[in-house]
Structure formats: structure tokens, C-alpha cells
C-alpha positions in Angstrom: -6.5 3.1 -11.2 -8.6 0.1 -11.7 -7.7 -3.6 -10.7 -9.1 -6.8 -11.9 -8.3 -10.4 -10.6 -8.9 -13.6 -12.3 -11.3 -15.7 -10.4 -8.9 -18.8 -10.7 -5.9 -16.8 -9.6 -6.6 -15.0 -6.5 -6.1 -15.5 -2.7 -8.2 -14.5 0.2 -6.7 -12.3 2.7 -8.3 -12.2 6.1 -7.6 -9.3 8.3 -7.9 -10.3 11.9 -7.8 -7.1 13.7 -10.2 -4.9 11.8 -12.1 -2.4 13.7 -15.6 -3.6 12.8 -17.4 -6.4 10.9 -18.6 -3.9 8.3 -16.8 -2.7 5.1 -15.7 0.9 5.3 -15.7 3.3 2.3 -13.4 6.3 2.0 -13.0 8.8 -0.7 -9.3 9.7 -1.2 -7.2 11.8 -3.6 -6.2 10.0 -6.8 -2.8 11.8 -6.4 -1.4 12.0 -2.9 0.7 15.1 -3.8 -2.2 16.9 -5.7 -5.5 16.9 -4.2 -7.0 18.6 -7.1 -6.2 15.5 -9.5 -9.6 13.9 -8.7 -11.0 11.5 -6.0 -11.3 7.7 -5.9 -13.3 5.5 -3.6 -11.3 2.9 -1.6 -13.2 0.0 0.2 -11.8 -1.2 3.4 -12.9 -4.7 5.0 -12.0 -7.8 6.8 -11.8 -9.9 3.6 -9.7 -8.7 0.6 -8.9 -10.5 -2.5 -5.3 -10.4 -3.9 -3.6 -11.8 -7.0 -2.0 -15.1 -6.5 1.3 -14.0 -8.0 1.4 -11.3 -5.1 0.4 -13.9 -2.6 3.3 -16.2 -3.6 5.8 -13.5 -2.8 4.5 -12.9 0.8 6.1 -14.8 3.7 4.9 -15.3 7.3 6.0 -12.9 9.8 6.6 -10.3 7.1 5.2 -6.7 7.2 3.6 -5.8 4.0 2.4 -2.4 2.7 -1.1 -2.4 0.9 -1.4 1.0 -1.2 -3.9 3.3 0.3 -4.3 1.1 3.4 -1.1 0.8 5.4 0.9 -1.9 6.7 -0.3 -5.6 7.4 1.6 -8.1 9.5 1.3 -11.6 7.9 0.4 -14.2 10.6 -0.3 -17.3 8.6 -0.3 -18.6 5.1 -2.9 -21.3 4.8 -2.0 -23.9 2.1 -3.6 -27.0 0.8 -0.5 -28.9 -0.5 1.6 -26.3 -2.3 -1.4 -24.2 -3.1 -2.2 -21.0 -1.1 -5.8 -20.9 -0.2 -5.8 -17.8 2.2 -3.5 -15.6 4.3 -4.3 -14.2 7.7 -3.0 -10.9 8.7 -3.2 -8.0 11.3 -3.8 -4.5 10.1 -1.0 -2.3 11.8 -2.2 1.2 11.2 0.3 2.5 13.8 3.3 1.2 11.7 4.0 4.0 9.2 7.1 2.5 7.8 6.2 2.3 4.2 
């Protein structure tokens, strides 16, 4: 699967408790139940761009699941007026409730 975001319709997600300041790259199975189906590269980092439509559904205090990442605890939604500018979250790797 490939994903594209429109530059004018995305929101920066800042992950506060990330293990380091560097991006981490993992190669994982395309199909979780069939490892022979191919491999995809997943990038992990402190800053992630998400679609504005998705950002508008997120609420402060909520636990959200990011595919191939895990759960994120939403700390703060930073707005300018009614426009979401960024979201602050903690990575919650111990929470396996997806």
C-alpha cells in the first residue's frame, strides 16, 4: 500500500516519547498472516504527517491506533482558530489493545 497526502490538507503529529531523535526503518511483511506475500518498508520517527480529515476525527485524551506502529495517546491538539496545526502524542508500545 502506498499513501499520498495533499500538502494543503495534512497535519503534523509530534510524538513526544519516541526512543531517539533519529528515524527508524523496519522492513515488515506486507500481509501479517502470510509472511511470503512480500515485504514493505515502514519509517518510524518523531514527526509524522497525517491527513487533515483523519486529524479532525481525533480527540484529546484519546488512544488511537496507527497501522504497523501501535497505539498513540493523544496529548494535545494545537489549533489556530478552528484550524488544526499539529497534534502532540505519546507512543504507547505497551498498549496492545488494537
